[in-house]
N, C-alpha and C positions, 0 to 999 in steps of 0.2 A: 825960042820958048820950048821947053822940054815937052814931049808928049805925055798925054795922060795915061797913067797906068791903071791896071785894073783895081789895085789898091787905092788909087785916087777916086775912081769912079764909085767904088764900094767900100768906104772906109770902115774899118773895125772900131767900134768904141773902146777906147782904152780903159784899163783898171783904174779905179780910184785908189787913192792912197790907203784908204781903209780896207779895201778889198785886196790889195797887194800884201798887206801886212798880215793877213790871216794865216794860220799855220798849214802846212802842206804834209800829206801823208802818203803821196805816191800815186793817188788815184787820178783819173783822167780830169784834166783841169777844164772848166767852163766849156763842157760840151752839150749841156742840156738847156735848150730854151726855155722861155716862160710857160709855154703850153706842157712841155714834157716835165718841167718841175711841178706843176699844178698836178699833172696826172699822177705822179707818185702819192700825193695826198689823197685824191679822189679815189684812186684805185685802192688803197689801203681801207678807205671807208667803204668802198664797194657799194655804190647806191642801189645797183640791181639787185645785189644780195638782200638788201634791207626791204625792198619792194616785195621780193618773193618769199623771204622768210621772217624777217624781223617784224614787219608790219603785223602779220597775222599773230606773232607772239605778243606784241603790244596789245592788240585787240582783245586777246583772251583775257587780260585784266582791266583794261580802260575802256573797252566797248566803244560807246559813241564818243568818248573822250579821247580816242586814239590821236585825233589831230592837234588836240590840246597837249597831250603828253609830248608830241614832236615840238610843237612851238616852245614849250618850256625848254625842252632839251636844246633846241637852236639858241636860245638866249643863254642858257648856262654855258654852252660850248664857245658861244662868241666872247663871252667874258674872258674865258682862258685864252681863246685864240688871240685877243688884243694884248694880253700879258706876254704870250709867247712872240708876237710880232715886235714888241719893244725889244726884247732881247735879240731877235733875229736881224734887226736893223744895225746891230753893233757887232755881232759875232756869228761866224759861219765855219761849222766844222761838222765832221761825220757823226759826232756824239749827239747832236740835238739837244734834247731836253736835260739829259745827263750833264752836259757842259753848262747850261744855264743854272742848274741847281748847284752845281760845284763853285760856280763863281762867288757866291756870297754865302752859302750855308756851311755849316761844319763838314769836314771831309766824310764823316760817318753817314751823314744824310745825302751827300753826293753819292756816295757808294751805293746807298739803299736805292736811290733814284735810277742808277745805272741797272742794277739787277732787276728791279721792278719793270723797268721799260723793257729790258731784254725778254723778260717772261711775258709781257704784254704782247709784244710782237710774235713771239713763238706760238703762244696760246691762241691769238687771233689767226695765225697761219693754220694751226690744227683745226680750229673752229671751221675755216672755210674749206678745209679739206673734207670736213664732214659734210658741207653744203654741196661740194662737188660730187661727192659720192651720191648724195640723195638726187641731185638733178641729172647726174649721168645715167642713173636708172630710170628716172623720169623719161628721159629722151630715148633709152633703149627701149622701154616698154611702148612708147608711142610709136616707134619706127619698126622694131622687130618683134615686139612681145616678148622679150626677154629681159633679165636683170643680171648684172655682172657682180661677182664677189666684191666686198669692200676693200680687202687688203690690196689687191692688185691696182684697183682704182686709185687708192690713196698713194700707194708707191709711184704709180705713173705721174700723178699730179705733181708731187714734190720733186721727183727726179728731173722732170722737165723744166720745172722752176729752178732748181739748182743750176742745171745746165745753162740756162739763159742768163741767169745772174752771175755765173762763173765767166761767161764769154763776153759780155758787152752790156754796160748800163744804158747805152742808147737804144739798143734793140729792145731791151727790157721797157723803157719808158714809151716807146713808140707803140709797142704791143699793147701796153696799158691804155694808151690814149684811144686807139681806134676800138679796141674791144669794149671799152666802157661807154664810149661815145655812141656806138652802134646800139648798144642795149638800152641805153636811157632814151634815146630817140624812138626806138620800136615802143617802148613802154608808154612814152609820151603820146604816140599815135593812138594807142589803145585807149588811154585816158580821155583824149580829146574826143574820140568817137562815141565813147561811152557817154560822156557828158552831153554830146550833141543829140544823141539818140534819146536820152530822157529829157530833152529840154533844159534850157539854161535857167535854173532855179536853184535856190538854196536849200540846204536840208536842215529843217527845223530840228530834227531830233539830234543832229550832231552839234548844231549851233547852240542849242539849249543844254548840251550834254544830258540829254533825258536818260534817267535810270543809272547815272554814273555816280559813284561815290568817290570822294577825294582820295581814299586810300588805293582805289583801283587806278586813279591817275598817276598817283606817286609811285606805284609799282611799275606802271607803264613807262614813266619817265626813266626809270633805271634801265629798263630794257631798250628804250629809245635811244639812251645815251651809247649803247653799244653801236648803233648806226654811225656815229660820229668819231668813235675812237680811231685814232690814226690819222686824223686830220692834219696833224702836225709833222707827219713823216717826211714831208718835203724838206724839213730842217736836216735830215740826215744826208742831204746832197749838198752840203755846204762847200765842198771843193769842186763838185762836178757841174753845179749850176752855173750859168752865165750870170754874171752880176748878182751874186747871191745876196748882197745886203739889200737889194732892192726886190728881186724876183721871189726870194723865200718868203719875206713877210707878206707879200701880195698873195701869194699862193695859199698860205695858211688862212688868211682871211676870206679869200675868194672861195676856197674849197667848203668853209663852213657856211657861207652866205648861200651859194649855189645849191649845195647839198641840202641845206636846212629847207629852202624853198621847195625843192623836189620832194623832200620826205613828208612835208606838210600836204602838198598836193596829192602825193600818192596815198597817204593814209586816209585823207578825206574822200578821195575818189573810190579807193577800194572798199570802204565801208558803205559808201553811197551805192556803188554799182554791183556788189556782190549778190547774186540772185538767191533768195530763200530756198529755192529748189535744190540748190547744190549744198546745202547745209549751212555751217558758219564758217566764217573765214579763217578761223584758226584751226579748222579741221581739215582743210584742203591740201592735198600733197602738191598741187600745182595751181595756186590761186591765179596766176597770170594767164593760164590757159582758160580757166573758168571765165575770167573777165573778157578775154578775147572772144569768146563764144558769145557771151551777153551783149558785147558791142557789135555782133554780126560780122566779125572778121576772124572767124575761127582758125583760118589758115595761118594767122600770125602767132597763135598760141604755142606751137611746137618751135617756131623760130625763136620766141621769146625764151622758151625753156632752154634752148641751145645756148642763147646769149647769157642766160643766168649761170649755165654750167662754165662758159668761158669766163664770165665775171668772177666766179669763185676761183677759177685757176689764176686769174690776173691778180687777185687779191692774195693768194698764196705767194705769188712772185714778188708782189710788192712788200709783204711781210718779210720774206727771206732777205730782199734788198736792204730794208731799213734795219732788220736785226743785225745783219753781218756789220753794217757800218758803225752801229753801236758797240758791238763786240770788238771791233777794230780799235776804237778809241779806248775802250776799257783795257785791251791788251797793251796799248801804248802807255796807259797810266798805271800799269802795274796790278790791275784788278782781275786779270786773267793772264794766262800763258802768253809769253811773247810770241810764240809761234803763231798765234792767232792774228798777229798784226802784219803778216807777210802779204805783199801785193804780187800780183801775177806779172811778171816782166814784160809780156806782151799785150795782155788784155787790160792791165792797170785796174783790176778789180781785186777786192780782199778775199782772194779765192779760199784760204784756209777758213776765215770766219763764215763764208757762204757755206762751205761744206759742214761746219760745225752746227750752224743754226738750221741749216736744212735738214740735217741728220736729227737734231732735237725735234723739229716739227713733225718729221716722219715717224719717230719712235713714239711720240705722244698720240698721234691720230691713229697709227697702226694698232697700238696697244688698246685703244678704246674699241676699234673694230673687232679685235680678237676677243675682247670681252663681251661681245654682242651687243654693243651699243649702236643704235641706228645713227644714220648720217645726220638727221634732224637733231637728235639729241646731243650729238658731239657739238654741233653748231651752237646749241643753247648752253651746254655746260662750259665748253672751252671759252665761248664768248663771255660768260659771266666772270669766269677766272681771269680773263684779259682785262675786263673792265676795272677790277680791283687795281691791277697794276697801272693802267692808265690814269685813273682817277687819283691815286696816290701821287703820282708824278706831276700831274697837273696842279694838284695842291701845294707841292713842294716848290714848284716853279713860280706860282703865284706869291707864294711866301717870300721867295728870293728876289722878286721884282723890287719892291721898295728898299730892301737893303742894298741892292745893287745900285739903284738911282741915288739913294742917299750917299753912298760912297763916292759916286760921280758928282754929287752936289747938284743933282737935277731932279730931285724928288719933288713932285707937286702934290696939292691936295687931290687933284683928279686921278693921278696914277696911284695914290695911296688908296682912294676909294675903290677904284678899279680892282686892285689887289684883294681888298677886303671882300668885295662882292664875289670875285672868283673863288676865294677859298670858302666862303659861306656856301656857294653853289655847290662846290665839290663836296662839302661836308653833309649837305642836305641829301645829295644823291646817294653818298655812301651810307648814310643812316637808313635810306631806303632799301638798300641791299640787306640790312641786318634786321630790321623790323617792318612788317611782321616777318617771322622766321620763315625762310623759304622751306619748301618740302625737301626731303632726303633725296639725293644726296647733295644737292645745292647748298644745304644749310652748313655742309662741311667745308665749303670752298673758302670762306673767310678765314677760317683756322689754317687751312693748308697754304693760304697766301701768307699768313702772319708766320708760319713755321718757316717758310721759304725766306721771308725778310730776316728772320731771326738767324737763320744760317748765313745770309749774305753779310749781315753785321758781323757775325762771328768770324767769317772769313776775312773781312776788312780789318778787324782787330788783330787777327793773326799775322796778316801780311804787313801791316803799317804799324804795329805796336812797337816793335824794336826801334824803327825809325825816329817815330814821334818821341819816345823816351830819350833817345840821343839828342834830339833837337832840345828837349826840355833841359837836359843836363847842361847843353851849351849855354842856354840862357842863364 
Protein backbone atom coordinates (compact mmCIF):
# COMPACT_ATOMS: atom_id res chain seq x y z
CA UNK A 1 0.00 0.00 0.00
CA UNK A 2 1.44 3.35 -1.01
CA UNK A 3 2.22 5.75 1.83
CA UNK A 4 -0.04 8.77 2.30
CA UNK A 5 1.34 11.96 0.89
CA UNK A 6 0.77 15.51 2.10
CA UNK A 7 -1.58 16.02 -0.86
CA UNK A 8 -3.64 13.00 0.27
CA UNK A 9 -3.87 14.28 3.84
CA UNK A 10 -4.76 17.82 2.80
CA UNK A 11 -6.56 17.53 -0.52
CA UNK A 12 -7.11 20.69 -2.55
CA UNK A 13 -10.67 21.04 -3.75
CA UNK A 14 -10.56 20.99 -7.55
CA UNK A 15 -12.09 23.65 -9.80
CA UNK A 16 -15.58 23.03 -11.06
CA UNK A 17 -16.14 22.97 -14.81
CA UNK A 18 -17.83 26.39 -14.62
CA UNK A 19 -14.85 27.89 -12.73
CA UNK A 20 -12.33 26.39 -15.14
CA UNK A 21 -14.18 27.90 -18.10
CA UNK A 22 -13.89 31.50 -16.80
CA UNK A 23 -11.60 33.82 -18.81
CA UNK A 24 -8.04 34.44 -17.59
CA UNK A 25 -6.10 37.70 -17.80
CA UNK A 26 -2.73 36.78 -16.28
CA UNK A 27 -3.53 37.71 -12.67
CA UNK A 28 -2.72 35.40 -9.74
CA UNK A 29 -5.26 32.60 -9.81
CA UNK A 30 -7.20 31.46 -6.77
CA UNK A 31 -4.94 32.95 -4.08
CA UNK A 32 -7.54 34.72 -1.95
CA UNK A 33 -9.66 32.81 0.56
CA UNK A 34 -13.25 33.64 1.52
CA UNK A 35 -12.23 36.02 4.32
CA UNK A 36 -9.82 37.93 2.07
CA UNK A 37 -12.47 38.13 -0.66
CA UNK A 38 -14.97 39.47 1.85
CA UNK A 39 -12.35 41.96 3.06
CA UNK A 40 -12.22 43.61 -0.38
CA UNK A 41 -15.92 44.50 -0.21
CA UNK A 42 -15.90 45.44 3.47
CA UNK A 43 -12.79 47.61 3.14
CA UNK A 44 -14.21 49.49 0.17
CA UNK A 45 -17.32 50.17 2.26
CA UNK A 46 -15.05 51.11 5.21
CA UNK A 47 -17.46 50.70 8.17
CA UNK A 48 -15.09 52.62 10.46
CA UNK A 49 -15.17 55.61 8.10
CA UNK A 50 -18.95 55.58 8.21
CA UNK A 51 -19.09 55.45 12.00
CA UNK A 52 -16.61 58.32 12.22
CA UNK A 53 -17.72 60.61 9.39
CA UNK A 54 -20.84 59.44 7.52
CA UNK A 55 -23.19 58.83 10.46
CA UNK A 56 -22.72 62.44 11.67
CA UNK A 57 -23.50 63.69 8.13
CA UNK A 58 -26.69 61.59 8.05
CA UNK A 59 -27.63 62.89 11.51
CA UNK A 60 -27.41 66.46 10.23
CA UNK A 61 -30.44 65.83 8.00
CA UNK A 62 -32.23 62.83 9.56
CA UNK A 63 -31.77 63.58 13.29
CA UNK A 64 -33.53 60.93 15.37
CA UNK A 65 -34.34 59.11 12.13
CA UNK A 66 -30.67 58.35 11.41
CA UNK A 67 -31.11 54.67 12.27
CA UNK A 68 -34.18 54.52 10.01
CA UNK A 69 -32.22 56.02 7.10
CA UNK A 70 -29.62 53.26 7.55
CA UNK A 71 -32.30 50.57 7.79
CA UNK A 72 -33.82 51.73 4.48
CA UNK A 73 -30.34 51.95 2.93
CA UNK A 74 -29.64 48.37 4.03
CA UNK A 75 -32.85 47.13 2.37
CA UNK A 76 -32.15 49.06 -0.86
CA UNK A 77 -28.59 47.77 -1.02
CA UNK A 78 -29.60 44.19 -0.26
CA UNK A 79 -31.99 44.21 -3.24
CA UNK A 80 -29.12 45.17 -5.54
CA UNK A 81 -26.76 42.70 -3.83
CA UNK A 82 -29.16 39.83 -4.58
CA UNK A 83 -29.19 40.83 -8.27
CA UNK A 84 -25.40 41.02 -8.38
CA UNK A 85 -25.07 37.67 -6.60
CA UNK A 86 -27.16 36.01 -9.32
CA UNK A 87 -24.66 37.18 -11.93
CA UNK A 88 -21.66 36.33 -9.73
CA UNK A 89 -22.81 32.71 -9.50
CA UNK A 90 -22.29 32.35 -13.25
CA UNK A 91 -19.52 34.76 -14.21
CA UNK A 92 -16.19 35.72 -12.65
CA UNK A 93 -13.86 38.33 -14.15
CA UNK A 94 -11.96 41.46 -13.08
CA UNK A 95 -14.62 43.66 -14.71
CA UNK A 96 -17.27 43.03 -12.05
CA UNK A 97 -20.47 44.99 -12.67
CA UNK A 98 -19.24 46.22 -16.03
CA UNK A 99 -19.18 42.60 -17.23
CA UNK A 100 -22.68 41.93 -15.91
CA UNK A 101 -24.13 45.02 -17.61
CA UNK A 102 -22.41 44.12 -20.89
CA UNK A 103 -23.85 40.60 -20.98
CA UNK A 104 -27.40 41.66 -21.86
CA UNK A 105 -27.51 45.41 -22.40
CA UNK A 106 -26.58 47.29 -25.61
CA UNK A 107 -22.81 47.90 -25.93
CA UNK A 108 -23.19 51.64 -25.35
CA UNK A 109 -24.81 51.01 -21.95
CA UNK A 110 -22.10 48.49 -21.08
CA UNK A 111 -19.50 51.13 -21.92
CA UNK A 112 -21.35 53.72 -19.80
CA UNK A 113 -21.42 51.24 -16.91
CA UNK A 114 -17.67 50.68 -17.21
CA UNK A 115 -16.77 54.36 -17.14
CA UNK A 116 -19.29 55.11 -14.37
CA UNK A 117 -17.87 52.31 -12.23
CA UNK A 118 -14.31 53.49 -12.82
CA UNK A 119 -15.24 57.03 -11.79
CA UNK A 120 -17.06 55.69 -8.73
CA UNK A 121 -13.99 53.83 -7.44
CA UNK A 122 -11.61 56.71 -8.16
CA UNK A 123 -13.93 59.27 -6.54
CA UNK A 124 -14.40 57.02 -3.52
CA UNK A 125 -10.62 56.75 -3.26
CA UNK A 126 -10.30 60.54 -3.36
CA UNK A 127 -13.09 60.83 -0.79
CA UNK A 128 -11.37 58.62 1.76
CA UNK A 129 -8.06 60.37 1.10
CA UNK A 130 -9.89 63.44 2.39
CA UNK A 131 -10.98 61.41 5.40
CA UNK A 132 -7.39 60.25 5.89
CA UNK A 133 -6.17 63.86 5.91
CA UNK A 134 -8.82 64.80 8.46
CA UNK A 135 -8.11 61.94 10.86
CA UNK A 136 -4.33 62.12 10.43
CA UNK A 137 -4.51 65.68 11.71
CA UNK A 138 -6.90 64.67 14.49
CA UNK A 139 -4.32 62.09 15.62
CA UNK A 140 -1.41 64.53 15.28
CA UNK A 141 -3.20 67.15 17.35
CA UNK A 142 -4.03 64.57 20.03
CA UNK A 143 -0.46 63.32 20.37
CA UNK A 144 1.85 66.21 19.42
CA UNK A 145 -0.43 69.24 19.25
CA UNK A 146 0.39 69.92 15.60
CA UNK A 147 -1.25 69.53 12.19
CA UNK A 148 0.35 68.55 8.88
CA UNK A 149 -0.31 70.07 5.43
CA UNK A 150 -2.92 68.18 3.41
CA UNK A 151 -0.91 67.74 0.20
CA UNK A 152 1.90 65.54 1.60
CA UNK A 153 -0.66 63.52 3.58
CA UNK A 154 -2.71 62.87 0.44
CA UNK A 155 0.36 61.95 -1.59
CA UNK A 156 1.58 59.61 1.16
CA UNK A 157 -1.76 57.77 1.43
CA UNK A 158 -2.07 57.23 -2.32
CA UNK A 159 1.59 56.36 -2.97
CA UNK A 160 1.63 53.67 -0.28
CA UNK A 161 -1.67 52.30 -1.65
CA UNK A 162 -0.20 52.17 -5.16
CA UNK A 163 2.94 50.43 -3.91
CA UNK A 164 0.98 47.71 -2.06
CA UNK A 165 -1.51 47.19 -4.91
CA UNK A 166 1.43 47.04 -7.35
CA UNK A 167 3.28 44.42 -5.32
CA UNK A 168 0.83 41.73 -4.19
CA UNK A 169 -2.95 41.35 -3.98
CA UNK A 170 -2.55 38.95 -1.02
CA UNK A 171 -0.71 41.54 1.08
CA UNK A 172 -3.36 44.08 0.14
CA UNK A 173 -6.23 41.81 1.19
CA UNK A 174 -4.65 40.77 4.49
CA UNK A 175 -3.87 44.35 5.46
CA UNK A 176 -7.49 45.28 4.79
CA UNK A 177 -8.79 42.32 6.83
CA UNK A 178 -6.90 43.06 10.03
CA UNK A 179 -7.09 46.84 9.84
CA UNK A 180 -10.86 46.95 9.47
CA UNK A 181 -11.49 44.11 11.92
CA UNK A 182 -9.51 45.83 14.68
CA UNK A 183 -11.30 49.13 14.09
CA UNK A 184 -14.79 47.63 14.15
CA UNK A 185 -14.06 45.62 17.30
CA UNK A 186 -12.82 48.69 19.19
CA UNK A 187 -15.84 50.72 18.10
CA UNK A 188 -18.07 47.83 19.18
CA UNK A 189 -16.47 47.90 22.63
CA UNK A 190 -17.23 51.61 22.98
CA UNK A 191 -20.83 51.12 21.91
CA UNK A 192 -21.34 48.17 24.29
CA UNK A 193 -19.88 50.03 27.29
CA UNK A 194 -21.84 53.16 26.42
CA UNK A 195 -25.15 51.27 26.33
CA UNK A 196 -24.28 49.37 29.53
CA UNK A 197 -23.45 52.57 31.42
CA UNK A 198 -26.74 54.13 30.36
CA UNK A 199 -28.68 51.02 31.28
CA UNK A 200 -30.34 48.66 28.81
CA UNK A 201 -33.36 50.59 27.57
CA UNK A 202 -34.85 51.70 24.29
CA UNK A 203 -34.68 55.31 23.19
CA UNK A 204 -38.27 56.50 22.64
CA UNK A 205 -37.10 59.64 20.80
CA UNK A 206 -35.41 57.56 18.12
CA UNK A 207 -37.97 54.77 17.90
CA UNK A 208 -40.78 57.30 17.44
CA UNK A 209 -38.54 59.41 15.15
CA UNK A 210 -39.52 62.42 17.21
CA UNK A 211 -39.13 65.73 15.40
CA UNK A 212 -38.13 64.06 12.14
CA UNK A 213 -39.55 64.95 8.72
CA UNK A 214 -39.76 62.43 5.90
CA UNK A 215 -37.73 64.74 3.67
CA UNK A 216 -34.94 64.63 6.24
CA UNK A 217 -34.94 60.82 6.30
CA UNK A 218 -34.93 60.75 2.50
CA UNK A 219 -31.89 63.02 2.37
CA UNK A 220 -30.30 60.91 5.09
CA UNK A 221 -30.97 57.80 3.00
CA UNK A 222 -28.93 59.28 0.14
CA UNK A 223 -25.98 59.92 2.47
CA UNK A 224 -26.40 56.52 4.15
CA UNK A 225 -26.12 54.82 0.75
CA UNK A 226 -22.56 56.11 0.52
CA UNK A 227 -21.74 53.88 3.49
CA UNK A 228 -22.65 50.86 1.34
CA UNK A 229 -21.20 51.74 -2.05
CA UNK A 230 -18.37 49.43 -2.95
CA UNK A 231 -20.00 46.37 -1.36
CA UNK A 232 -19.77 44.71 -4.78
CA UNK A 233 -16.01 45.23 -5.17
CA UNK A 234 -15.29 41.58 -4.30
CA UNK A 235 -16.54 40.86 -7.83
CA UNK A 236 -13.36 42.51 -9.19
CA UNK A 237 -11.41 39.54 -7.77
CA UNK A 238 -12.99 37.02 -10.12
CA UNK A 239 -9.65 35.54 -11.18
CA UNK A 240 -7.84 35.87 -7.85
CA UNK A 241 -10.48 34.48 -5.47
CA UNK A 242 -10.64 30.77 -4.65
CA UNK A 243 -13.82 29.21 -6.04
CA UNK A 244 -15.08 32.61 -7.20
CA UNK A 245 -18.52 31.42 -8.29
CA UNK A 246 -19.22 30.53 -4.65
CA UNK A 247 -17.06 32.85 -2.56
CA UNK A 248 -17.84 36.08 -4.41
CA UNK A 249 -21.67 35.89 -4.25
CA UNK A 250 -21.38 35.06 -0.54
CA UNK A 251 -19.00 37.98 0.03
CA UNK A 252 -21.39 40.38 -1.71
CA UNK A 253 -24.38 39.33 0.41
CA UNK A 254 -22.42 38.99 3.66
CA UNK A 255 -20.81 42.41 3.32
CA UNK A 256 -24.22 44.07 3.03
CA UNK A 257 -25.80 42.12 5.90
CA UNK A 258 -22.90 42.47 8.35
CA UNK A 259 -22.21 46.10 7.54
CA UNK A 260 -25.89 46.99 7.53
CA UNK A 261 -26.34 45.63 11.05
CA UNK A 262 -23.22 47.51 12.16
CA UNK A 263 -24.39 50.78 10.59
CA UNK A 264 -27.85 50.56 12.16
CA UNK A 265 -26.35 49.80 15.58
CA UNK A 266 -23.72 52.53 15.19
CA UNK A 267 -26.19 55.22 14.14
CA UNK A 268 -28.61 54.34 16.96
CA UNK A 269 -25.89 54.24 19.62
CA UNK A 270 -24.11 57.40 18.48
CA UNK A 271 -27.33 59.41 18.59
CA UNK A 272 -28.25 57.82 21.94
CA UNK A 273 -24.91 58.33 23.63
CA UNK A 274 -23.57 61.60 22.26
CA UNK A 275 -23.47 64.01 25.22
CA UNK A 276 -25.28 67.34 24.89
CA UNK A 277 -22.33 69.08 26.53
CA UNK A 278 -20.19 68.27 23.47
CA UNK A 279 -22.56 69.99 21.05
CA UNK A 280 -24.29 68.06 18.29
CA UNK A 281 -23.05 64.88 16.65
CA UNK A 282 -22.63 66.45 13.22
CA UNK A 283 -20.44 69.27 14.57
CA UNK A 284 -17.81 67.05 16.21
CA UNK A 285 -14.39 66.63 14.57
CA UNK A 286 -13.82 63.28 16.32
CA UNK A 287 -17.17 61.84 17.48
CA UNK A 288 -15.69 58.48 18.48
CA UNK A 289 -13.32 60.19 20.94
CA UNK A 290 -16.27 62.04 22.46
CA UNK A 291 -18.27 58.82 22.75
CA UNK A 292 -15.29 57.00 24.29
CA UNK A 293 -15.08 59.70 26.97
CA UNK A 294 -18.83 59.46 27.56
CA UNK A 295 -18.43 55.70 28.00
CA UNK A 296 -15.70 56.24 30.61
CA UNK A 297 -12.93 54.74 28.47
CA UNK A 298 -11.38 57.92 27.14
CA UNK A 299 -8.05 56.17 26.48
CA UNK A 300 -9.70 54.25 23.65
CA UNK A 301 -10.64 57.48 21.87
CA UNK A 302 -7.21 58.25 20.38
CA UNK A 303 -6.73 54.57 19.51
CA UNK A 304 -10.02 54.55 17.60
CA UNK A 305 -9.00 57.75 15.83
CA UNK A 306 -5.80 55.98 14.73
CA UNK A 307 -7.94 53.04 13.55
CA UNK A 308 -10.18 55.45 11.63
CA UNK A 309 -7.12 56.89 9.92
CA UNK A 310 -5.90 53.37 9.04
CA UNK A 311 -9.39 52.45 7.80
CA UNK A 312 -9.38 55.46 5.47
CA UNK A 313 -6.04 54.27 4.11
CA UNK A 314 -7.32 50.69 3.71
CA UNK A 315 -10.32 52.00 1.78
CA UNK A 316 -7.99 53.97 -0.51
CA UNK A 317 -6.07 50.75 -1.15
CA UNK A 318 -9.29 48.82 -1.80
CA UNK A 319 -10.47 51.44 -4.29
CA UNK A 320 -7.17 51.43 -6.22
CA UNK A 321 -7.26 47.61 -6.26
CA UNK A 322 -10.84 47.49 -7.59
CA UNK A 323 -10.49 50.38 -10.06
CA UNK A 324 -7.33 48.87 -11.56
CA UNK A 325 -9.08 45.60 -12.32
CA UNK A 326 -12.04 47.35 -13.93
CA UNK A 327 -9.61 49.39 -16.06
CA UNK A 328 -7.72 46.19 -16.95
CA UNK A 329 -10.84 44.64 -18.48
CA UNK A 330 -11.79 47.90 -20.16
CA UNK A 331 -8.37 47.89 -21.85
CA UNK A 332 -8.86 44.27 -22.93
CA UNK A 333 -12.22 45.20 -24.45
CA UNK A 334 -10.93 48.24 -26.31
CA UNK A 335 -12.48 50.93 -24.10
CA UNK A 336 -9.04 52.12 -22.97
CA UNK A 337 -5.46 51.88 -24.18
CA UNK A 338 -4.13 48.33 -24.51
CA UNK A 339 -1.08 49.41 -22.50
CA UNK A 340 -3.34 49.45 -19.43
CA UNK A 341 -3.92 45.69 -19.75
CA UNK A 342 -0.30 44.79 -18.97
CA UNK A 343 0.32 42.34 -16.11
CA UNK A 344 3.51 42.46 -14.03
CA UNK A 345 5.52 39.32 -14.91
CA UNK A 346 6.55 38.61 -11.31
CA UNK A 347 3.82 40.15 -9.13
CA UNK A 348 0.98 39.16 -11.47
CA UNK A 349 -0.81 42.44 -10.79
CA UNK A 350 -2.27 44.90 -13.36
CA UNK A 351 0.53 47.32 -12.62
CA UNK A 352 -0.11 49.84 -15.41
CA UNK A 353 -3.78 50.07 -14.44
CA UNK A 354 -2.79 50.41 -10.77
CA UNK A 355 -0.48 53.31 -11.64
CA UNK A 356 -3.17 54.98 -13.76
CA UNK A 357 -6.01 54.70 -11.23
CA UNK A 358 -3.69 55.63 -8.37
CA UNK A 359 -2.52 58.71 -10.27
CA UNK A 360 -6.14 59.74 -10.96
CA UNK A 361 -7.02 59.34 -7.28
CA UNK A 362 -4.00 61.41 -6.26
CA UNK A 363 -4.63 64.19 -8.76
CA UNK A 364 -8.28 64.51 -7.74
CA UNK A 365 -7.60 64.64 -4.01
CA UNK A 366 -4.50 66.87 -4.24
CA UNK A 367 -6.30 69.34 -6.51
CA UNK A 368 -9.05 69.76 -3.92
CA UNK A 369 -6.52 70.20 -1.12
CA UNK A 370 -4.69 72.86 -3.13
CA UNK A 371 -8.07 74.58 -3.63
CA UNK A 372 -8.26 74.89 0.18
CA UNK A 373 -11.01 72.29 0.59
CA UNK A 374 -10.96 70.60 4.02
CA UNK A 375 -10.57 66.85 4.43
CA UNK A 376 -14.14 66.47 5.73
CA UNK A 377 -15.53 68.40 2.77
CA UNK A 378 -13.50 66.34 0.29
CA UNK A 379 -14.99 63.23 1.89
CA UNK A 380 -18.49 64.67 1.46
CA UNK A 381 -18.15 66.04 -2.09
CA UNK A 382 -16.27 63.12 -3.62
CA UNK A 383 -18.48 60.63 -1.80
CA UNK A 384 -21.54 62.27 -3.36
CA UNK A 385 -19.96 62.15 -6.84
CA UNK A 386 -19.04 58.48 -6.36
CA UNK A 387 -22.58 57.67 -5.29
CA UNK A 388 -23.94 58.83 -8.68
CA UNK A 389 -21.60 56.41 -10.41
CA UNK A 390 -22.43 53.46 -8.19
CA UNK A 391 -26.20 54.00 -8.24
CA UNK A 392 -26.22 54.25 -12.04
CA UNK A 393 -24.29 50.99 -12.42
CA UNK A 394 -26.41 49.22 -9.79
CA UNK A 395 -29.56 50.20 -11.71
CA UNK A 396 -28.09 49.01 -15.03
CA UNK A 397 -27.13 45.65 -13.54
CA UNK A 398 -30.64 45.21 -12.09
CA UNK A 399 -32.13 45.99 -15.51
CA UNK A 400 -29.76 43.51 -17.15
CA UNK A 401 -30.62 40.62 -14.80
CA UNK A 402 -34.07 39.65 -16.18
CA UNK A 403 -32.81 40.08 -19.75
CA UNK A 404 -29.91 37.75 -18.99
CA UNK A 405 -32.10 35.17 -17.28
CA UNK A 406 -34.66 35.27 -20.07
CA UNK A 407 -31.90 34.53 -22.58
CA UNK A 408 -30.91 31.53 -20.43
CA UNK A 409 -34.61 30.54 -20.17
CA UNK A 410 -34.43 30.66 -16.37
CA UNK A 411 -36.36 33.85 -15.67
CA UNK A 412 -38.85 33.50 -12.83
CA UNK A 413 -41.44 35.86 -11.41
CA UNK A 414 -39.35 36.20 -8.25
CA UNK A 415 -36.26 37.26 -10.22
CA UNK A 416 -38.28 39.75 -12.24
CA UNK A 417 -39.83 41.22 -9.08
CA UNK A 418 -36.40 41.46 -7.45
CA UNK A 419 -35.02 43.37 -10.44
CA UNK A 420 -38.00 45.75 -10.51
CA UNK A 421 -37.68 46.48 -6.79
CA UNK A 422 -33.92 47.04 -7.10
CA UNK A 423 -34.35 49.49 -10.00
CA UNK A 424 -37.13 51.30 -8.12
CA UNK A 425 -34.93 51.56 -5.02
CA UNK A 426 -32.02 53.03 -6.98
CA UNK A 427 -34.33 55.46 -8.79
CA UNK A 428 -35.73 56.61 -5.44
CA UNK A 429 -32.27 57.22 -4.03
CA UNK A 430 -31.14 59.04 -7.19
CA UNK A 431 -34.22 61.26 -7.01
CA UNK A 432 -33.27 62.10 -3.45
CA UNK A 433 -29.92 63.42 -4.66
CA UNK A 434 -31.64 65.83 -7.05
CA UNK A 435 -34.55 67.16 -4.98
CA UNK A 436 -34.51 69.10 -2.76
CA UNK A 437 -31.69 70.77 -4.69
CA UNK A 438 -28.43 70.43 -2.71
CA UNK A 439 -26.46 73.51 -1.69
CA UNK A 440 -23.60 74.68 -3.94
CA UNK A 441 -21.30 73.25 -5.12
CA UNK A 442 -22.94 69.83 -4.62
CA UNK A 443 -25.84 70.97 -6.82
CA UNK A 444 -23.39 70.89 -9.76
CA UNK A 445 -22.27 67.31 -9.19
CA UNK A 446 -25.17 65.66 -11.12
CA UNK A 447 -24.37 67.81 -14.16
CA UNK A 448 -20.67 67.02 -13.84
CA UNK A 449 -21.49 63.31 -13.73
CA UNK A 450 -23.81 63.56 -16.76
CA UNK A 451 -21.12 65.46 -18.68
CA UNK A 452 -18.65 62.69 -17.83
CA UNK A 453 -21.11 60.02 -19.04
CA UNK A 454 -21.74 61.95 -22.26
CA UNK A 455 -17.99 62.05 -22.89
CA UNK A 456 -17.78 58.30 -22.19
CA UNK A 457 -20.59 57.55 -24.62
CA UNK A 458 -18.95 59.79 -27.23
CA UNK A 459 -15.67 57.92 -26.74
CA UNK A 460 -17.50 54.61 -27.18
CA UNK A 461 -19.09 55.82 -30.42
CA UNK A 462 -15.74 57.07 -31.71
CA UNK A 463 -13.95 53.77 -31.06
CA UNK A 464 -16.70 51.33 -32.03
CA UNK A 465 -18.50 53.20 -34.79
CA UNK A 466 -16.48 51.92 -37.77
CA UNK A 467 -16.57 48.35 -36.50
CA UNK A 468 -20.33 48.43 -35.90
CA UNK A 469 -20.92 50.02 -39.33
CA UNK A 470 -18.85 47.25 -40.91
CA UNK A 471 -20.83 44.57 -39.12
CA UNK A 472 -24.07 46.20 -40.25
CA UNK A 473 -22.82 46.19 -43.86
CA UNK A 474 -21.94 42.50 -43.62
CA UNK A 475 -25.44 41.69 -42.46
